[in-house]
Backbone and ligand atoms as CSV (ligand in chain L), in Angstrom:
chain,resi,resn,atom,element,x,y,z
A,1,MET,N,N,74.510,129.707,93.925
A,1,MET,CA,C,75.346,128.491,93.513
A,1,MET,C,C,76.698,128.581,93.934
A,2,LYS,N,N,77.086,127.501,94.705
A,2,LYS,CA,C,78.587,127.615,94.934
A,2,LYS,C,C,79.391,127.067,93.649
A,3,ARG,N,N,80.789,127.401,93.902
A,3,ARG,CA,C,81.493,127.185,92.696
A,3,ARG,C,C,82.668,126.377,93.110
A,4,ILE,N,N,83.147,125.419,92.171
A,4,ILE,CA,C,84.109,124.459,92.502
A,4,ILE,C,C,85.181,124.555,91.276
A,5,LEU,N,N,86.459,124.487,91.756
A,5,LEU,CA,C,87.450,124.226,90.854
A,5,LEU,C,C,87.971,122.844,91.086
A,6,ALA,N,N,88.113,122.045,90.180
A,6,ALA,CA,C,88.684,120.538,90.281
A,6,ALA,C,C,90.087,120.454,89.774
A,7,LEU,N,N,90.867,119.799,90.353
A,7,LEU,CA,C,91.998,119.192,89.830
A,7,LEU,C,C,92.241,117.701,89.587
A,8,ALA,N,N,92.779,117.149,88.486
A,8,ALA,CA,C,92.614,115.784,88.285
A,8,ALA,C,C,93.923,115.489,87.303
A,9,SER,N,N,94.476,114.178,87.492
A,9,SER,CA,C,95.564,113.902,86.633
A,9,SER,C,C,95.366,112.647,85.759
A,10,GLY,N,N,94.167,111.967,86.140
A,10,GLY,CA,C,94.042,110.705,85.253
A,10,GLY,C,C,92.827,110.388,84.537
A,11,ARG,N,N,92.291,109.134,84.942
A,11,ARG,CA,C,91.065,108.644,84.079
A,11,ARG,C,C,89.958,109.496,84.331
A,12,GLY,N,N,89.709,110.066,85.535
A,12,GLY,CA,C,88.647,111.095,85.515
A,12,GLY,C,C,87.421,110.474,86.055
A,13,SER,N,N,87.282,109.318,86.584
A,13,SER,CA,C,85.919,108.739,86.837
A,13,SER,C,C,85.263,109.568,88.012
A,14,ASN,N,N,86.116,110.079,89.055
A,14,ASN,CA,C,85.593,110.842,90.135
A,14,ASN,C,C,85.142,112.153,89.582
A,15,PHE,N,N,85.669,112.804,88.632
A,15,PHE,CA,C,85.373,114.092,88.159
A,15,PHE,C,C,84.236,113.744,87.215
A,16,GLN,N,N,83.989,112.755,86.494
A,16,GLN,CA,C,82.849,112.470,85.805
A,16,GLN,C,C,81.474,112.423,86.730
A,17,ALA,N,N,81.698,111.655,87.933
A,17,ALA,CA,C,80.843,111.564,88.745
A,17,ALA,C,C,80.304,112.886,89.383
A,18,LEU,N,N,81.284,113.803,89.664
A,18,LEU,CA,C,80.998,115.099,90.349
A,18,LEU,C,C,80.329,115.953,89.231
A,19,CYS,N,N,80.541,115.778,87.814
A,19,CYS,CA,C,79.874,116.595,86.898
A,19,CYS,C,C,78.406,116.097,86.821
A,20,ASP,N,N,78.258,114.789,86.913
A,20,ASP,CA,C,76.864,114.157,86.911
A,20,ASP,C,C,75.999,114.758,88.065
A,21,ALA,N,N,76.624,114.674,89.203
A,21,ALA,CA,C,76.035,115.021,90.487
A,21,ALA,C,C,75.761,116.478,90.478
A,22,SER,N,N,76.487,117.253,89.827
A,22,SER,CA,C,76.093,118.966,89.797
A,22,SER,C,C,74.889,119.069,88.643
A,23,LYS,N,N,75.005,118.176,87.644
A,23,LYS,CA,C,73.720,118.259,86.815
A,23,LYS,C,C,72.529,117.988,87.492
A,24,LYS,N,N,72.528,116.810,88.213
A,24,LYS,CA,C,71.378,116.352,88.839
A,24,LYS,C,C,70.977,117.316,90.110
A,25,GLY,N,N,71.832,118.059,90.553
A,25,GLY,CA,C,71.731,118.628,91.834
A,25,GLY,C,C,71.782,118.079,93.165
A,26,ILE,N,N,72.630,116.952,93.014
A,26,ILE,CA,C,72.872,116.228,94.179
A,26,ILE,C,C,74.185,116.927,94.935
A,27,LEU,N,N,74.945,117.459,93.912
A,27,LEU,CA,C,76.134,118.316,94.441
A,27,LEU,C,C,75.622,119.754,93.941
A,28,ARG,N,N,75.263,120.726,94.995
A,28,ARG,CA,C,74.565,122.032,94.753
A,28,ARG,C,C,75.828,122.825,94.345
A,29,ALA,N,N,76.443,122.806,93.292
A,29,ALA,CA,C,77.612,123.656,92.934
A,29,ALA,C,C,77.824,123.533,91.604
A,30,ASP,N,N,78.263,124.778,91.024
A,30,ASP,CA,C,78.762,124.625,89.567
A,30,ASP,C,C,80.324,124.309,89.434
A,31,ILE,N,N,80.776,123.292,88.581
A,31,ILE,CA,C,82.049,122.989,88.500
A,31,ILE,C,C,82.678,124.130,87.256
A,32,VAL,N,N,83.300,125.019,87.787
A,32,VAL,CA,C,83.684,126.180,86.980
A,32,VAL,C,C,85.262,125.961,86.247
A,33,GLY,N,N,85.916,125.011,86.519
A,33,GLY,CA,C,87.162,124.793,86.182
A,33,GLY,C,C,87.869,123.396,86.411
A,34,LEU,N,N,88.616,122.974,85.480
A,34,LEU,CA,C,89.256,121.885,85.855
A,34,LEU,C,C,90.910,122.190,85.530
A,35,GLY,N,N,91.802,121.896,86.486
A,35,GLY,CA,C,92.944,121.837,86.301
A,35,GLY,C,C,93.708,120.539,86.050
A,36,VAL,N,N,94.509,120.215,85.102
A,36,VAL,CA,C,95.215,118.974,84.913
A,36,VAL,C,C,96.609,119.026,84.855
A,37,SER,N,N,97.413,117.973,85.451
A,37,SER,CA,C,98.700,117.966,85.261
A,37,SER,C,C,99.315,117.597,83.756
A,38,ARG,N,N,98.411,117.165,82.838
A,38,ARG,CA,C,98.781,117.075,81.506
A,38,ARG,C,C,97.536,116.914,80.689
A,39,LEU,N,N,97.737,117.403,79.424
A,39,LEU,CA,C,96.614,117.125,78.556
A,39,LEU,C,C,96.440,115.786,78.196
A,40,GLY,N,N,95.308,115.422,77.532
A,40,GLY,CA,C,95.213,113.992,76.692
A,40,GLY,C,C,94.767,113.013,77.952
A,41,THR,N,N,94.515,113.497,79.135
A,41,THR,CA,C,93.879,112.455,80.300
A,41,THR,C,C,92.372,112.439,79.990
A,42,GLY,N,N,91.956,111.414,80.658
A,42,GLY,CA,C,90.341,111.254,80.624
A,42,GLY,C,C,89.526,112.528,81.275
A,43,ALA,N,N,90.158,112.956,82.359
A,43,ALA,CA,C,89.496,113.989,83.085
A,43,ALA,C,C,89.476,115.279,82.036
A,44,ALA,N,N,90.571,115.567,81.434
A,44,ALA,CA,C,90.592,116.520,80.598
A,44,ALA,C,C,89.674,116.558,79.361
A,45,GLN,N,N,89.658,115.191,78.749
A,45,GLN,CA,C,88.533,114.891,77.805
A,45,GLN,C,C,87.090,115.220,78.347
A,46,ILE,N,N,86.909,114.884,79.381
A,46,ILE,CA,C,85.447,114.998,79.986
A,46,ILE,C,C,85.128,116.599,80.131
A,47,ALA,N,N,86.117,117.263,80.626
A,47,ALA,CA,C,85.801,118.679,80.990
A,47,ALA,C,C,85.538,119.474,79.405
A,48,MET,N,N,86.443,119.023,78.509
A,48,MET,CA,C,86.363,119.802,77.421
A,48,MET,C,C,84.912,119.258,76.584
A,49,SER,N,N,84.760,118.116,76.597
A,49,SER,CA,C,83.430,117.913,75.998
A,49,SER,C,C,82.027,118.395,76.976
A,50,ALA,N,N,82.241,118.758,78.075
A,50,ALA,CA,C,81.302,119.497,79.035
A,50,ALA,C,C,81.241,120.984,78.855
A,51,GLY,N,N,82.333,121.408,78.220
A,51,GLY,CA,C,82.507,122.955,78.013
A,51,GLY,C,C,83.077,123.539,79.184
A,52,ILE,N,N,83.796,122.798,80.096
A,52,ILE,CA,C,84.337,123.401,81.346
A,52,ILE,C,C,85.728,123.757,80.956
A,53,PRO,N,N,86.103,125.073,81.343
A,53,PRO,CA,C,87.576,125.523,80.914
A,53,PRO,C,C,88.596,124.744,81.560
A,54,VAL,N,N,89.574,124.372,80.919
A,54,VAL,CA,C,90.786,123.458,81.323
A,54,VAL,C,C,91.971,124.372,81.629
A,55,LEU,N,N,92.550,124.224,82.698
A,55,LEU,CA,C,93.831,124.746,83.043
A,55,LEU,C,C,94.897,123.735,82.820
A,56,ILE,N,N,95.946,124.096,82.067
A,56,ILE,CA,C,97.007,123.078,81.811
A,56,ILE,C,C,98.038,123.304,82.817
A,57,GLN,N,N,98.410,122.305,83.622
A,57,GLN,CA,C,99.662,122.356,84.495
A,57,GLN,C,C,99.678,123.775,85.138
A,58,PRO,N,N,98.746,124.071,86.026
A,58,PRO,CA,C,98.519,125.438,86.505
A,58,PRO,C,C,99.417,125.420,87.688
A,59,SER,N,N,100.192,126.712,87.822
A,59,SER,CA,C,101.100,127.077,88.824
A,59,SER,C,C,100.228,127.295,90.064
A,60,ASP,N,N,100.892,127.386,91.269
A,60,ASP,CA,C,99.977,127.720,92.433
A,60,ASP,C,C,99.472,128.984,92.201
A,61,GLN,N,N,100.343,129.993,91.381
A,61,GLN,CA,C,99.745,131.311,91.444
A,61,GLN,C,C,98.494,131.316,90.449
A,62,ALA,N,N,98.572,130.647,89.585
A,62,ALA,CA,C,97.591,130.414,88.494
A,62,ALA,C,C,96.226,129.755,89.378
A,63,ILE,N,N,96.338,128.881,90.151
A,63,ILE,CA,C,95.299,128.424,90.879
A,63,ILE,C,C,94.603,129.527,91.795
A,64,ILE,N,N,95.486,130.236,92.533
A,64,ILE,CA,C,95.168,131.156,93.384
A,64,ILE,C,C,94.401,132.205,92.810
A,65,ASP,N,N,94.805,132.703,91.499
A,65,ASP,CA,C,94.112,133.753,90.918
A,65,ASP,C,C,92.776,133.300,90.485
A,66,PHE,N,N,92.744,132.136,89.678
A,66,PHE,CA,C,91.480,131.580,89.298
A,66,PHE,C,C,90.402,131.455,90.374
A,67,PHE,N,N,90.908,131.012,91.543
A,67,PHE,CA,C,90.098,130.859,92.749
A,67,PHE,C,C,89.615,132.332,93.125
A,68,ARG,N,N,90.291,133.396,92.960
A,68,ARG,CA,C,89.794,134.769,93.430
A,68,ARG,C,C,89.094,135.362,92.563
A,69,GLU,N,N,89.378,135.140,91.244
A,69,GLU,CA,C,88.925,135.811,90.009
A,69,GLU,C,C,87.551,135.343,89.959
A,70,GLU,N,N,87.422,134.066,89.852
A,70,GLU,CA,C,86.159,133.037,89.710
A,70,GLU,C,C,85.375,132.870,90.812
A,71,ARG,N,N,85.550,133.482,91.938
A,71,ARG,CA,C,84.877,133.234,93.170
A,71,ARG,C,C,84.645,131.887,93.422
A,72,VAL,N,N,85.878,131.357,93.548
A,72,VAL,CA,C,85.504,129.701,93.763
A,72,VAL,C,C,85.269,129.486,95.281
A,73,ASP,N,N,84.491,128.432,95.578
A,73,ASP,CA,C,84.348,128.216,97.066
A,73,ASP,C,C,85.021,127.005,97.540
A,74,ALA,N,N,85.572,126.069,96.826
A,74,ALA,CA,C,86.307,125.014,97.097
A,74,ALA,C,C,87.086,124.469,96.006
A,75,LEU,N,N,88.330,124.031,96.416
A,75,LEU,CA,C,89.140,123.349,95.359
A,75,LEU,C,C,89.096,121.823,95.739
A,76,VAL,N,N,88.796,120.973,94.590
A,76,VAL,CA,C,88.396,119.662,94.787
A,76,VAL,C,C,89.407,118.872,94.095
A,77,LEU,N,N,90.033,117.993,94.808
A,77,LEU,CA,C,91.002,117.067,94.126
A,77,LEU,C,C,90.440,115.750,93.670
A,78,ALA,N,N,90.491,115.314,92.349
A,78,ALA,CA,C,90.051,113.977,92.025
A,78,ALA,C,C,90.963,113.277,91.273
A,79,GLY,N,N,91.865,112.633,92.123
A,79,GLY,CA,C,92.923,112.067,91.519
A,79,GLY,C,C,93.997,112.889,90.955
A,80,TYR,N,N,94.591,113.766,91.914
A,80,TYR,CA,C,95.592,114.809,91.464
A,80,TYR,C,C,96.871,114.219,91.944
A,81,MET,N,N,97.796,113.929,91.119
A,81,MET,CA,C,98.908,113.288,91.320
A,81,MET,C,C,100.146,114.211,91.949
A,82,LYS,N,N,99.894,115.596,91.973
A,82,LYS,CA,C,100.923,116.321,92.594
A,82,LYS,C,C,100.410,116.773,93.920
A,83,ILE,N,N,101.511,116.703,94.673
A,83,ILE,CA,C,101.263,117.259,96.091
A,83,ILE,C,C,101.310,118.863,96.224
A,84,LEU,N,N,100.252,119.274,96.934
A,84,LEU,CA,C,99.923,120.825,97.049
A,84,LEU,C,C,100.979,121.386,97.921
A,85,SER,N,N,101.625,122.691,97.532
A,85,SER,CA,C,102.651,123.334,98.517
A,85,SER,C,C,101.618,123.910,99.569
A,86,SER,N,N,102.477,124.076,100.631
A,86,SER,CA,C,101.932,124.663,101.965
A,86,SER,C,C,101.384,126.042,101.551
A,87,GLU,N,N,101.960,126.730,100.620
A,87,GLU,CA,C,101.804,128.218,100.333
A,87,GLU,C,C,100.076,128.211,99.562
A,88,LEU,N,N,100.053,127.096,98.847
A,88,LEU,CA,C,98.792,127.104,98.035
A,88,LEU,C,C,97.763,126.599,99.084
A,89,ILE,N,N,97.961,125.885,100.000
A,89,ILE,CA,C,96.837,125.545,101.151
A,89,ILE,C,C,96.596,126.801,101.950
A,90,GLU,N,N,97.642,127.546,102.337
A,90,GLU,CA,C,97.332,128.757,103.212
A,90,GLU,C,C,96.529,129.826,102.434
A,91,ALA,N,N,96.930,129.900,101.032
A,91,ALA,CA,C,96.479,130.943,100.284
A,91,ALA,C,C,94.908,130.803,100.201
A,92,LEU,N,N,94.307,129.651,100.160
A,92,LEU,CA,C,92.970,129.287,100.006
A,92,LEU,C,C,92.357,128.984,101.215
A,93,ARG,N,N,92.982,128.927,102.337
A,93,ARG,CA,C,92.321,128.676,103.744
A,93,ARG,C,C,91.170,129.643,103.984
A,94,GLY,N,N,90.079,129.062,104.403
A,94,GLY,CA,C,88.884,130.073,104.570
A,94,GLY,C,C,89.072,130.866,105.813
A,95,LYS,N,N,88.277,131.794,106.105
A,95,LYS,CA,C,88.240,132.781,107.232
A,95,LYS,C,C,88.083,132.122,108.379
A,96,ASP,N,N,87.309,131.033,108.426
A,96,ASP,CA,C,87.056,130.224,109.625
A,96,ASP,C,C,88.240,129.424,109.994
A,97,GLY,N,N,89.417,129.447,109.305
A,97,GLY,CA,C,90.609,128.733,109.699
A,97,GLY,C,C,90.628,127.327,109.071
A,98,HIS,N,N,89.676,126.759,108.315
A,98,HIS,CA,C,89.617,125.569,107.746
A,98,HIS,C,C,90.229,125.626,106.416
A,99,SER,N,N,90.718,124.448,105.996
A,99,SER,CA,C,91.234,124.200,104.669
A,99,SER,C,C,89.974,124.327,103.766
A,100,ARG,N,N,90.067,124.906,102.463
A,100,ARG,CA,C,89.052,124.898,101.640
A,100,ARG,C,C,89.270,123.692,100.382
A,101,ILE,N,N,90.362,123.098,100.777
A,101,ILE,CA,C,90.680,122.069,99.763
A,101,ILE,C,C,90.185,120.651,100.170
A,102,VAL,N,N,89.396,119.903,99.301
A,102,VAL,CA,C,88.935,118.605,99.552
A,102,VAL,C,C,89.479,117.431,98.749
A,103,ASN,N,N,89.637,116.231,99.491
A,103,ASN,CA,C,90.453,115.132,98.654
A,103,ASN,C,C,89.636,113.961,98.954
A,104,ILE,N,N,89.772,113.105,98.080
A,104,ILE,CA,C,89.311,111.692,98.348
A,104,ILE,C,C,90.338,110.568,98.263
A,105,HIS,N,N,90.536,109.720,99.187
A,105,HIS,CA,C,91.397,108.844,99.351
A,105,HIS,C,C,90.945,107.468,99.468
A,106,PRO,N,N,91.663,106.545,98.700
A,106,PRO,CA,C,90.779,105.060,98.746
A,106,PRO,C,C,91.264,104.133,99.766
A,107,SER,N,N,91.189,104.709,100.978
A,107,SER,CA,C,91.279,103.794,102.260
A,107,SER,C,C,90.509,104.385,103.336
A,108,LEU,N,N,90.510,103.630,104.399
A,108,LEU,CA,C,90.020,104.204,105.637
A,108,LEU,C,C,91.179,104.954,106.460
A,109,LEU,N,N,91.407,106.204,105.982
A,109,LEU,CA,C,92.623,106.953,106.755
A,109,LEU,C,C,92.485,106.894,108.112
A,110,PRO,N,N,93.157,106.655,109.110
A,110,PRO,CA,C,94.755,106.767,108.744
A,110,PRO,C,C,95.262,105.562,108.064
A,111,ALA,N,N,94.500,104.573,107.924
A,111,ALA,CA,C,95.248,103.234,107.438
A,111,ALA,C,C,95.665,103.529,105.989
A,112,PHE,N,N,96.427,102.858,105.470
A,112,PHE,CA,C,97.039,102.968,104.018
A,112,PHE,C,C,96.888,104.333,103.354
A,113,PRO,N,N,97.640,105.200,104.076
A,113,PRO,CA,C,98.101,106.430,103.154
A,113,PRO,C,C,98.822,106.232,101.850
A,114,GLY,N,N,98.986,107.362,101.218
A,114,GLY,CA,C,99.990,107.228,100.072
A,114,GLY,C,C,99.385,106.497,98.704
A,115,MET,N,N,100.246,105.791,97.900
A,115,MET,CA,C,99.805,105.448,96.674
A,115,MET,C,C,99.132,104.000,96.748
A,116,ASN,N,N,98.484,103.778,95.760
A,116,ASN,CA,C,97.909,102.456,95.504
A,116,ASN,C,C,97.239,101.841,96.787
A,117,ALA,N,N,96.346,102.473,97.371
A,117,ALA,CA,C,95.902,102.278,98.650
A,117,ALA,C,C,94.889,101.040,98.656
A,118,TYR,N,N,94.153,100.830,97.486
A,118,TYR,CA,C,93.297,99.543,97.351
A,118,TYR,C,C,94.158,98.125,97.444
A,119,TRP,N,N,95.503,98.418,96.537
A,119,TRP,CA,C,96.357,97.372,96.543
A,119,TRP,C,C,97.007,97.085,98.110
A,120,GLN,N,N,97.230,98.226,98.677
A,120,GLN,CA,C,97.837,97.934,99.850
A,120,GLN,C,C,97.036,97.285,101.066
A,121,ALA,N,N,95.582,97.589,100.804
A,121,ALA,CA,C,94.728,96.952,101.764
A,121,ALA,C,C,94.497,95.420,101.348
A,122,TYR,N,N,94.530,95.187,99.953
A,122,TYR,CA,C,94.281,93.679,99.471
A,122,TYR,C,C,95.439,92.940,100.077
A,123,ASN,N,N,96.616,93.380,99.834
A,123,ASN,CA,C,97.869,92.677,100.048
A,123,ASN,C,C,98.077,92.600,101.547
A,124,ALA,N,N,97.465,93.397,102.333
A,124,ALA,CA,C,97.684,93.286,103.932
A,124,ALA,C,C,96.643,92.288,104.409
A,125,GLY,N,N,95.682,91.839,103.673
A,125,GLY,CA,C,94.713,90.722,103.839
A,125,GLY,C,C,93.759,91.266,104.970
A,126,VAL,N,N,93.616,92.575,104.948
A,126,VAL,CA,C,92.542,93.199,106.041
A,126,VAL,C,C,91.090,92.726,105.537
A,127,PRO,N,N,90.151,92.442,106.263
A,127,PRO,CA,C,88.914,91.920,105.903
A,127,PRO,C,C,88.034,93.076,105.340
A,128,GLU,N,N,88.302,94.351,105.756
A,128,GLU,CA,C,87.664,95.504,104.933
A,128,GLU,C,C,88.468,96.637,104.832
A,129,THR,N,N,88.117,97.399,103.922
A,129,THR,CA,C,88.830,98.672,103.624
A,129,THR,C,C,87.657,99.804,103.283
A,130,GLY,N,N,88.090,100.849,102.697
A,130,GLY,CA,C,87.002,101.828,102.466
A,130,GLY,C,C,87.519,103.148,101.854
A,131,VAL,N,N,86.856,104.278,101.993
A,131,VAL,CA,C,87.087,105.425,101.183
A,131,VAL,C,C,86.870,106.506,102.402
A,132,THR,N,N,87.764,107.641,102.201
A,132,THR,CA,C,87.829,108.637,103.004
A,132,THR,C,C,87.745,109.930,102.106
A,133,VAL,N,N,86.741,110.874,102.543
A,133,VAL,CA,C,86.786,112.334,101.902
A,133,VAL,C,C,87.367,113.114,103.146
A,134,HIS,N,N,88.303,113.821,102.973
A,134,HIS,CA,C,88.848,114.869,103.931
A,134,HIS,C,C,89.440,116.128,103.462
A,135,LEU,N,N,89.517,117.147,104.224
A,135,LEU,CA,C,90.187,118.342,103.970
A,135,LEU,C,C,91.760,118.240,103.892
A,136,VAL,N,N,92.328,118.928,103.089
A,136,VAL,CA,C,93.711,118.935,102.748
A,136,VAL,C,C,94.540,119.700,103.641
A,137,GLU,N,N,95.404,119.168,104.487
A,137,GLU,CA,C,96.304,119.924,105.296
A,137,GLU,C,C,97.687,119.681,104.763
A,138,ARG,N,N,98.690,120.292,105.584
A,138,ARG,CA,C,100.068,120.308,104.923
A,138,ARG,C,C,100.616,118.787,104.909
A,139,GLU,N,N,100.311,117.949,105.753
A,139,GLU,CA,C,100.744,116.606,105.705
A,139,GLU,C,C,99.947,115.760,104.752
A,140,VAL,N,N,100.537,115.135,103.869
A,140,VAL,CA,C,99.737,114.338,102.986
A,140,VAL,C,C,98.882,113.280,103.488
A,141,ASP,N,N,97.631,113.266,103.144
A,141,ASP,CA,C,96.591,112.079,103.542
A,141,ASP,C,C,96.392,112.477,105.067
A,142,THR,N,N,96.192,113.639,105.645
A,142,THR,CA,C,95.810,113.833,106.977
A,142,THR,C,C,94.490,115.043,106.681
A,143,GLY,N,N,94.324,115.606,107.893
A,143,GLY,CA,C,93.166,116.629,107.702
A,143,GLY,C,C,91.827,116.173,108.104
A,144,PRO,N,N,90.798,117.049,108.586
A,144,PRO,CA,C,89.701,116.508,109.197
A,144,PRO,C,C,88.933,115.873,108.171
A,145,VAL,N,N,88.204,114.770,108.701
A,145,VAL,CA,C,87.523,113.787,107.960
A,145,VAL,C,C,86.129,114.329,107.793
A,146,LEU,N,N,85.752,114.387,106.345
A,146,LEU,CA,C,84.105,114.911,106.196
A,146,LEU,C,C,83.357,113.689,105.985
A,147,ASP,N,N,83.746,112.579,105.528
A,147,ASP,CA,C,83.130,111.309,105.595
A,147,ASP,C,C,83.841,110.240,105.108
A,148,GLN,N,N,83.366,109.010,105.703
A,148,GLN,CA,C,84.283,107.627,105.347
A,148,GLN,C,C,83.117,106.706,105.237
A,149,LYS,N,N,83.399,105.689,104.098
A,149,LYS,CA,C,82.635,104.548,104.084
A,149,LYS,C,C,83.577,103.019,104.098
A,150,SER,N,N,83.138,102.310,104.690
A,150,SER,CA,C,83.916,101.002,104.490
A,150,SER,C,C,83.249,100.016,103.785
A,151,PHE,N,N,84.004,99.009,103.200
A,151,PHE,CA,C,83.286,97.794,102.434
A,151,PHE,C,C,84.184,96.590,102.663
A,152,ARG,N,N,83.433,95.371,102.807
A,152,ARG,CA,C,84.203,94.278,102.917
A,152,ARG,C,C,85.023,93.827,101.737
A,153,ILE,N,N,86.206,93.199,101.953
A,153,ILE,CA,C,86.936,92.737,100.746
A,153,ILE,C,C,87.486,91.404,100.978
A,154,ASP,N,N,87.097,90.911,102.175
A,154,ASP,CA,C,87.474,89.427,102.386
A,154,ASP,C,C,86.792,88.345,101.263
A,155,ASP,N,N,85.671,88.769,100.683
A,155,ASP,CA,C,85.097,87.952,99.560
A,155,ASP,C,C,85.507,88.420,98.177
A,156,LEU,N,N,86.404,89.280,98.072
A,156,LEU,CA,C,86.755,89.633,96.729
A,156,LEU,C,C,87.953,89.018,96.255
A,157,ARG,N,N,88.175,88.691,95.112
A,157,ARG,CA,C,89.231,87.723,94.769
A,157,ARG,C,C,90.512,88.361,93.966
A,158,SER,N,N,90.360,89.725,93.728
A,158,SER,CA,C,91.463,90.439,93.133
A,158,SER,C,C,91.666,91.792,93.267
A,159,VAL,N,N,92.471,92.596,93.110
A,159,VAL,CA,C,92.603,93.927,93.628
A,159,VAL,C,C,91.804,94.749,92.544
A,160,GLU,N,N,91.483,94.193,91.425
A,160,GLU,CA,C,90.703,94.662,90.525
A,160,GLU,C,C,89.216,94.844,91.022
A,161,GLU,N,N,88.913,93.701,91.673
A,161,GLU,CA,C,87.491,93.651,92.240
A,161,GLU,C,C,87.369,94.766,93.346
A,162,VAL,N,N,88.430,94.864,94.134
A,162,VAL,CA,C,88.620,95.664,95.344
A,162,VAL,C,C,88.406,97.195,94.714
A,163,GLU,N,N,89.179,97.426,93.585
A,163,GLU,CA,C,89.070,98.908,92.936
A,163,GLU,C,C,87.825,99.172,92.497
A,164,ALA,N,N,87.057,98.204,91.789
A,164,ALA,CA,C,85.824,98.489,91.073
A,164,ALA,C,C,84.621,98.683,92.324
A,165,ARG,N,N,84.969,98.071,93.259
A,165,ARG,CA,C,83.773,98.153,94.500
A,165,ARG,C,C,84.077,99.588,94.938
A,166,GLY,N,N,85.223,99.880,95.219
A,166,GLY,CA,C,85.608,101.044,95.846
A,166,GLY,C,C,85.113,102.320,94.966
A,167,LEU,N,N,85.524,102.258,93.760
A,167,LEU,CA,C,85.071,103.327,92.776
A,167,LEU,C,C,83.767,103.790,92.776
A,168,GLU,N,N,82.904,102.519,92.971
A,168,GLU,CA,C,81.470,102.621,92.964
A,168,GLU,C,C,81.100,103.384,94.244
A,169,ILE,N,N,81.807,103.216,95.463
A,169,ILE,CA,C,81.568,103.981,96.567
A,169,ILE,C,C,81.963,105.252,96.541
A,170,GLU,N,N,83.101,105.667,95.938
A,170,GLU,CA,C,83.819,106.731,95.842
A,170,GLU,C,C,82.679,107.758,95.203
A,171,HIS,N,N,82.210,107.474,93.997
A,171,HIS,CA,C,81.591,108.289,93.101
A,171,HIS,C,C,80.208,108.928,93.831
A,172,GLY,N,N,79.601,107.848,94.711
A,172,GLY,CA,C,78.447,108.628,95.563
A,172,GLY,C,C,78.900,109.331,96.825
A,173,LEU,N,N,79.916,108.648,97.286
A,173,LEU,CA,C,80.435,109.412,98.656
A,173,LEU,C,C,80.845,110.877,98.487
A,174,TYR,N,N,81.696,111.056,97.235
A,174,TYR,CA,C,82.270,112.266,97.214
A,174,TYR,C,C,81.492,113.461,96.983
A,175,ALA,N,N,80.501,113.352,96.165
A,175,ALA,CA,C,79.590,114.446,95.548
A,175,ALA,C,C,78.810,114.893,96.969
A,176,ARG,N,N,78.287,113.998,97.742
A,176,ARG,CA,C,77.571,114.183,98.747
A,176,ARG,C,C,78.302,114.801,99.851
A,177,ALA,N,N,79.706,114.109,100.093
A,177,ALA,CA,C,80.270,115.095,101.213
A,177,ALA,C,C,80.780,116.487,100.833
A,178,ILE,N,N,81.000,116.709,99.557
A,178,ILE,CA,C,81.458,118.041,99.120
A,178,ILE,C,C,80.165,118.945,99.299
A,179,ASP,N,N,79.005,118.553,98.943
A,179,ASP,CA,C,77.800,119.382,98.977
A,179,ASP,C,C,77.560,119.750,100.522
A,180,ARG,N,N,77.767,118.770,101.399
A,180,ARG,CA,C,77.309,118.997,102.731
A,180,ARG,C,C,78.535,120.235,103.407
A,181,PHE,N,N,79.597,119.923,102.874
A,181,PHE,CA,C,80.782,120.762,103.558
A,181,PHE,C,C,80.459,122.084,102.820
A,182,ILE,N,N,80.244,122.372,101.563
A,182,ILE,CA,C,80.175,123.730,101.059
A,182,ILE,C,C,78.826,124.315,101.251
A,183,ASN,N,N,77.903,123.558,101.449
A,183,ASN,CA,C,76.353,124.189,101.467
A,183,ASN,C,C,75.998,124.164,102.890
A,184,GLU,N,N,76.516,123.323,103.729
A,184,GLU,CA,C,75.839,123.264,105.044
A,184,GLU,C,C,76.908,123.499,106.087
A,185,GLY,N,N,78.286,123.571,105.674
A,185,GLY,CA,C,79.214,123.694,106.407
A,185,GLY,C,C,79.659,122.760,107.645
A,186,LYS,N,N,79.019,121.554,107.380
A,186,LYS,CA,C,79.206,120.469,108.145
A,186,LYS,C,C,80.454,119.988,108.405
A,187,LEU,N,N,81.209,120.201,109.513
A,187,LEU,CA,C,82.535,119.726,109.652
A,187,LEU,C,C,82.814,119.646,111.113
A,188,ASP,N,N,82.961,118.327,111.549
A,188,ASP,CA,C,83.320,117.948,112.952
A,188,ASP,C,C,84.608,118.307,113.154
A,189,VAL,N,N,85.272,119.287,113.755
A,189,VAL,CA,C,86.686,119.579,113.859
A,189,VAL,C,C,87.331,118.774,114.671
A,190,THR,N,N,86.657,118.163,115.410
A,190,THR,CA,C,87.380,117.551,116.520
A,190,THR,C,C,87.828,116.046,115.918
A,191,ARG,N,N,87.222,115.630,114.849
A,191,ARG,CA,C,87.615,114.267,114.256
A,191,ARG,C,C,88.738,114.568,113.083
A,192,THR,N,N,90.001,114.868,113.665
A,192,THR,CA,C,91.031,114.876,112.897
A,192,THR,C,C,91.720,113.552,113.000
A,193,HIS,N,N,92.559,112.972,112.051
A,193,HIS,CA,C,93.130,111.931,112.395
A,193,HIS,C,C,94.689,112.024,111.878
L,1,GRF,C1,C,90.720,107.366,93.113
L,1,GRF,O1,O,90.786,106.003,93.509
L,1,GRF,C2,C,90.732,108.243,94.138
L,1,GRF,O2,O,90.424,107.956,95.369
L,1,GRF,C3,C,92.247,108.351,94.422
L,1,GRF,O3,O,92.642,108.377,92.768
L,1,GRF,C4,C,91.826,107.683,92.180
L,1,GRF,C5,C,91.348,108.410,90.831
L,1,GRF,O4,O,90.348,108.001,90.063
L,1,GRF,N1,N,92.736,109.762,94.655
L,1,GRF,P1,P,89.621,108.473,88.935
L,1,GRF,O5,O,90.750,109.107,87.952
L,1,GRF,O6,O,88.741,109.480,89.512
L,1,GRF,O7,O,88.982,107.537,88.003
């Protein structure tokens, strides 16, 4: 069974979805730890009640040590608000040269990188937006795309509706994309953006 370390800063709905998918066997991996940028967040509560070890404000070195000692296969970001250093990205890079860090971003990258991407799309008046699962490279919100899914927003009446629809999609897409990446090595390296 593959092993995952997650990092999350907030509410933790994606982290919860990954825990559920792991239990159901949709994500064929054990979540062996969660790093948080502070305690008292939704994600930290979810991990503690599931008996998953929590690392509080882990340094790069603490993440690297955990990765090696616990034989972790992938570092998964689930709403982590800290930008990862290039040293960390390089230290975890796989022998095949690919990043072993996965992120979910709430837009169809390369459109709307950065913060509040659902809000950015809603305000721009685009008819559709989406969700992207990608490997993390040094430039923020770049890196090979593992999966993307779009949805229409021209019939939605508030940014809250856009976010609710988007999160529903995120929760299904993320677990499946991580599963394919770590268990089947499915990565089309030509599809960078
Ligand atoms: C999600 O929209 C995710 O795409 C983005 O941050 C948000 C985290 O939400 N990276 P949650 O904490 O998983 O509920």
